[in-house]
C-alpha positions, 0 to 999 in steps of 0.5 A, spaced: 628 682 346 626 678 340 620 678 336 618 671 334 612 669 331 610 664 336 602 664 333 605 662 326 610 657 328 604 654 333 599 654 327 604 650 323 606 645 328 599 643 329 599 640 322 604 635 324 600 630 327 595 629 321 601 629 316 605 624 320 598 620 320 597 620 313 605 619 311 604 613 316 598 610 312 601 611 306 607 607 307 604 602 311 598 601 305 603 602 299 600 599 292 603 604 288 596 607 286 595 614 282 592 617 288 597 614 293 602 617 289 599 624 289 598 624 296 605 622 297 607 628 293 603 632 297 605 630 304 612 630 302 611 637 300 607 640 306 612 637 310 618 640 307 614 647 307 613 646 314 620 645 316 622 651 312 617 656 314 618 654 321 626 655 320 625 662 317 620 664 323 626 662 328 631 665 323 628 672 323 625 672 330 632 670 333 636 674 328 640 668 326 644 668 320 641 669 314 639 663 310 641 662 302 637 657 300 632 652 303 637 647 305 641 652 308 635 654 313 636 647 316 643 648 316 642 655 320 637 652 325 642 646 326 648 651 327 643 654 333 642 648 336 634 648 334 635 641 331 641 636 332 646 634 326 642 627 325 635 630 324 639 636 320 641 631 315 634 627 314 631 634 314 636 637 308 634 630 304 627 632 305 628 640 303 632 638 297 625 634 294 622 641 293 625 642 286 623 635 284 616 636 287 614 643 285 618 644 279 620 637 276 613 634 278 612 631 271 618 627 272 616 625 279 616 617 280 609 617 282 608 609 283 614 608 287 614 609 295 619 615 297 624 612 303 622 619 306 615 618 306 615 612 312 620 616 316 616 623 316 612 621 322 618 620 326 622 626 323 616 631 324 615 629 331 622 630 333 622 636 329 616 639 333 619 637 339 626 640 338 622 647 336 618 647 342 624 645 347 628 651 343 622 656 344 621 654 351 629 655 353 630 661 349 623 665 350 621 663 357 627 666 361 624 673 357 617 671 359 619 671 367 623 677 367 616 681 365 
């Protein structure tokens, strides 16, 4: 039997709608202003943390292969069919932003709209749906046996 921290996963999934809305507004109203740049950084950062947190919970809970890096978390959940390869490619690009956003923030180009900002609403929504479908498929049969 698996112990999957469904509560922590659900808590992070609940953050996605607001983050998707904020990203869509930023992309649609972009003027390159300082506050927009800072908000964009935070949206991208939160998005990649949500993906890696949920991926880590899935890896631990379902005893999947250990991930060696943030990008590898995405690779593991793609390999376990939580997400498809197309989504995995875009999520790897998102997760690769962790270092620039967290460590090299002094070099980040705040006046520029990052291409992933406009993609976040669809990308995160699809990720959420994929995770929920995976949990239903993998855990519901166990729940019915109780």
